[in-house]
MARVO-574765 format. One record per residue: residue number from 1; y negated, z, x negated of N, C-alpha, C, O in turn. Coordinates in Angstrom, 2 decimals, padded with zeros to 5 digits, always signed. Each point is the difference from the previous one (the first is absolute). Layout:
MARVO-574765
(lumvex NUM, (Y, Z, X), (Y, Z, X), (Y, Z, X), (Y, Z, X))
...
This chain:
MARVO-574765
(lumvex 1, (+071.76, +021.97, +024.52), (-000.20, +000.47, -001.37), (-000.13, +001.52, -000.08), (-000.35, +000.68, +000.97))
(lumvex 2, (+000.63, -000.18, -002.12), (-000.04, +001.45, -000.23), (-001.41, +000.54, +000.17), (-000.19, +001.13, +000.45))
(lumvex 3, (-000.81, -001.93, -000.81), (-001.39, +000.45, +000.13), (-000.40, +000.28, +001.44), (-000.93, +000.78, +000.25))
(lumvex 4, (+001.60, -001.39, +000.69), (-000.32, +000.20, +001.42), (+000.75, +001.18, +000.61), (-000.24, +000.35, +001.16))
(lumvex 5, (+001.14, +000.26, -001.91), (+000.76, +001.14, +000.50), (-000.88, +001.25, -000.01), (-000.98, +000.06, -000.74))
(lumvex 6, (+001.34, +000.94, +001.54), (-000.73, +001.28, -000.06), (+000.13, +000.61, -001.41), (+000.99, -000.22, -000.69))
(lumvex 7, (-002.00, +000.97, +000.30), (-000.03, +000.58, -001.35), (+001.22, +000.87, -000.30), (+000.49, -000.01, -001.13))
(lumvex 8, (-000.01, +000.74, +002.11), (+001.14, +000.90, -000.23), (+001.30, -000.78, -000.20), (+000.94, +000.53, -000.60))
(lumvex 9, (-000.86, -001.77, +001.08), (+001.22, -000.78, -000.08), (+000.09, -000.83, -001.28), (+001.09, -000.35, -000.44))
(lumvex 10, (-002.22, +000.04, -000.16), (-000.02, -000.85, -001.19), (+000.81, +000.57, -001.17), (+000.72, -000.77, -000.64))
(lumvex 11, (-000.82, +002.06, +000.31), (+000.80, +000.53, -001.12), (+001.51, -000.07, +000.23), (+000.77, -000.07, -000.95))
(lumvex 12, (-000.35, +000.08, +002.20), (+001.43, -000.07, +000.30), (+000.59, -001.34, -000.41), (+001.18, -000.08, -000.34))
(lumvex 13, (-002.00, -000.97, +000.36), (+000.50, -001.33, -000.39), (+000.35, -000.08, -001.48), (+000.66, -000.95, -000.42))
(lumvex 14, (-001.09, +001.93, -000.37), (+000.30, -000.03, -001.44), (+001.48, +000.17, -000.29), (+000.46, -000.38, -001.08))
(lumvex 15, (+000.31, +000.94, +002.02), (+001.44, +000.17, -000.22), (+000.81, -001.11, +000.64), (+001.23, +000.01, -000.08))
(lumvex 16, (-001.90, -000.97, +000.70), (+000.68, -001.11, +000.66), (+000.10, -001.19, -000.96), (-001.03, -000.55, -000.39))
(lumvex 17, (+002.24, +000.15, -000.01), (+000.13, -001.11, -000.95), (-000.53, -001.32, +000.55), (-000.38, -000.88, -000.77))
(lumvex 18, (+000.37, +000.73, +002.08), (-000.49, -001.24, +000.59), (-001.47, -000.24, -000.35), (-000.43, -001.14, -000.14))
(lumvex 19, (-000.33, +002.21, +000.01), (-001.41, -000.13, -000.38), (-000.14, -000.73, -001.33), (-000.79, -000.94, -000.11))
(lumvex 20, (+001.55, +001.37, -000.89), (-000.11, -000.59, -001.33), (+000.55, -001.42, -000.02), (-000.57, -000.88, -000.66))
(lumvex 21, (+001.66, +000.65, +001.36), (+000.57, -001.35, +000.06), (-000.98, -000.98, +000.64), (-000.20, -001.10, -000.52))
(lumvex 22, (-000.41, +001.50, +001.62), (-000.95, -000.89, +000.67), (-001.25, -000.23, -000.84), (-000.56, -001.10, +000.03))
(lumvex 23, (+000.13, +002.10, -000.78), (-001.15, -000.19, -000.89), (+000.33, -001.01, -001.09), (-000.85, -000.81, -000.37))
(lumvex 24, (+002.08, +000.85, -000.15), (+000.42, -000.96, -001.01), (+000.05, -001.40, +000.59), (-000.57, -000.94, -000.57))
(lumvex 25, (+001.24, +000.79, +001.70), (+000.13, -001.33, +000.62), (-001.37, -000.55, +000.38), (-000.29, -001.17, -000.26))
(lumvex 26, (-000.54, +001.99, +000.88), (-001.33, -000.43, +000.40), (-000.82, -000.41, -001.22), (-000.70, -001.01, +000.02))
(lumvex 27, (+000.79, +001.80, -001.07), (-000.76, -000.30, -001.21), (+000.46, -001.25, -000.71), (-000.82, -000.77, -000.50))
(lumvex 28, (+002.12, +000.54, +000.46), (+000.53, -001.18, -000.69), (-000.34, -001.27, +000.77), (-000.44, -000.99, -000.59))
(lumvex 29, (+000.63, +001.01, +001.89), (-000.19, -001.22, +000.77), (-001.45, -000.26, +000.40), (-000.40, -001.15, +000.12))
(lumvex 30, (-000.38, +002.19, +000.08), (-001.35, -000.21, +000.52), (-001.12, +000.29, -001.00), (-001.08, -000.57, +000.11))
(lumvex 31, (+001.33, +001.43, -001.09), (-001.08, +000.41, -000.89), (+000.20, -000.40, -001.45), (-000.91, +000.17, -000.81))
(lumvex 32, (+002.07, -000.68, +000.45), (+000.30, -000.35, -001.39), (-000.21, +001.21, -000.93), (-000.77, -000.06, -000.96))
(lumvex 33, (+001.47, +001.14, +001.28), (-000.13, +001.24, -000.78), (+000.52, -000.18, -001.42), (+000.97, -000.72, -000.22))
(lumvex 34, (-001.62, +001.37, -000.74), (+000.53, -000.01, -001.37), (+001.26, +000.87, -000.09), (+000.20, +000.88, +000.83))
(lumvex 35, (+000.62, -001.14, -001.83), (+001.26, +000.77, -000.15), (-000.20, +001.51, -000.10), (+000.87, +000.76, +000.43))
(lumvex 36, (-001.99, -000.32, -000.99), (-000.23, +001.45, -000.14), (-000.08, +000.68, +001.37), (+000.53, +001.10, +000.18))
(lumvex 37, (-001.18, -001.74, +000.76), (-000.12, +000.59, +001.33), (+001.31, -000.06, +000.76), (+000.31, +000.88, +000.80))
(lumvex 38, (+000.46, -001.93, -001.05), (+001.33, -000.10, +000.63), (+000.89, +001.12, -000.54), (+000.73, +000.64, +000.76))
(lumvex 39, (-000.79, -000.41, -002.06), (+000.79, +001.06, -000.61), (-000.42, +001.37, +000.53), (+000.84, +000.89, +000.18))
(lumvex 40, (-002.13, -000.71, +000.07), (-000.49, +001.28, +000.52), (+000.60, +000.30, +001.37), (+000.18, +001.17, +000.35))
(lumvex 41, (+000.13, -002.19, +000.44), (+000.64, +000.21, +001.30), (+001.52, +000.02, -000.11), (+000.67, +000.48, +000.91))
(lumvex 42, (-000.13, -001.00, -001.99), (+001.45, -000.01, -000.20), (+000.51, +001.38, -000.44), (+001.11, +000.40, +000.35))
(lumvex 43, (-001.91, +000.32, -001.10), (+000.41, +001.32, -000.51), (+000.28, +000.98, +001.15), (+001.04, +000.65, -000.02))
(lumvex 44, (-001.92, -000.53, +001.03), (+000.35, +000.90, +001.12), (+001.26, -000.45, +000.74), (+000.78, +000.83, +000.46))
(lumvex 45, (-000.58, -002.15, -000.34), (+001.22, -000.50, +000.64), (+001.23, +000.46, -000.77), (+000.99, +000.43, +000.60))
(lumvex 46, (-001.05, -000.52, -001.92), (+001.14, +000.41, -000.82), (+000.24, +001.51, +000.11), (+001.15, +000.44, +000.09))
(lumvex 47, (-002.21, +000.34, -000.08), (+000.15, +001.46, +000.12), (+000.59, +000.39, +001.35), (+000.86, +000.88, +000.08))
(lumvex 48, (-001.31, -001.53, +000.98), (+000.56, +000.28, +001.33), (+001.47, -000.40, +000.05), (+000.81, +000.71, +000.60))
(lumvex 49, (-000.47, -001.84, -001.24), (+001.40, -000.45, -000.01), (+000.88, +000.99, -000.75), (+001.09, +000.33, +000.46))
(lumvex 50, (-001.55, +000.15, -001.61), (+000.78, +000.96, -000.78), (+000.21, +001.29, +000.80), (+001.10, +000.54, +000.04))
(lumvex 51, (-002.16, -000.05, +000.59), (+000.12, +001.24, +000.78), (+000.92, -000.19, +001.20), (+000.83, +000.87, +000.28))
(lumvex 52, (-000.96, -001.98, +000.41), (+000.82, -000.25, +001.19), (+001.47, -000.19, -000.37), (+000.88, +000.59, +000.63))
(lumvex 53, (-000.62, -001.41, -001.64), (+001.39, -000.24, -000.40), (+000.64, +001.24, -000.60), (+001.18, +000.26, +000.21))
(lumvex 54, (-001.96, +000.51, -000.96), (+000.53, +001.25, -000.55), (+000.37, +000.99, +001.09), (+001.06, +000.62, -000.06))
(lumvex 55, (-001.92, -000.48, +001.04), (+000.28, +000.90, +001.13), (+001.20, -000.48, +000.80), (+000.86, +000.80, +000.38))
(lumvex 56, (-000.79, -002.10, -000.12), (+001.12, -000.56, +000.76), (+001.31, +000.19, -000.74), (+001.02, +000.34, +000.60))
(lumvex 57, (-001.04, -000.55, -001.91), (+001.21, +000.19, -000.80), (+000.45, +001.45, +000.02), (+001.18, +000.29, +000.16))
(lumvex 58, (-002.13, +000.63, -000.31), (+000.33, +001.43, +000.02), (+000.58, +000.40, +001.36), (+001.00, +000.71, +000.06))
(lumvex 59, (-001.63, -001.17, +001.02), (+000.50, +000.34, +001.34), (+001.38, -000.60, +000.25), (+000.85, +000.64, +000.63))
(lumvex 60, (-000.63, -001.85, -001.11), (+001.31, -000.64, +000.19), (+001.09, +000.77, -000.74), (+001.06, +000.27, +000.56))
(lumvex 61, (-001.33, +000.08, -001.83), (+000.99, +000.75, -000.77), (+000.27, +001.36, +000.63), (+001.14, +000.45, +000.03))
(lumvex 62, (-002.17, +000.18, +000.47), (+000.15, +001.31, +000.64), (+000.85, -000.10, +001.26), (+000.81, +000.88, +000.29))
(lumvex 63, (-001.00, -001.95, +000.46), (+000.76, -000.17, +001.24), (+001.46, -000.35, -000.29), (+000.88, +000.37, +000.77))
(lumvex 64, (-000.62, -001.06, -001.86), (+001.36, -000.42, -000.33), (+000.84, +001.14, -000.55), (+001.23, -000.10, -000.05))
(lumvex 65, (-001.86, +001.18, -000.37), (+000.76, +001.14, -000.54), (+000.65, +000.81, +001.08), (+000.67, +000.99, -000.30))
């Protein structure tokens, strides 16, 4: 778990989409999370996806020119 990681490493997990995905899966199957908390973890996933896909698209177009 993230709580067992060193303090300096914990903030780095905020940019890892796997963190949010696992929190959603863990919450749905083990904790019966309400939809509001699931949505709170879905928003960072969507933002990371937009940033990653946007960067990949830009790099691809740049390489194809």
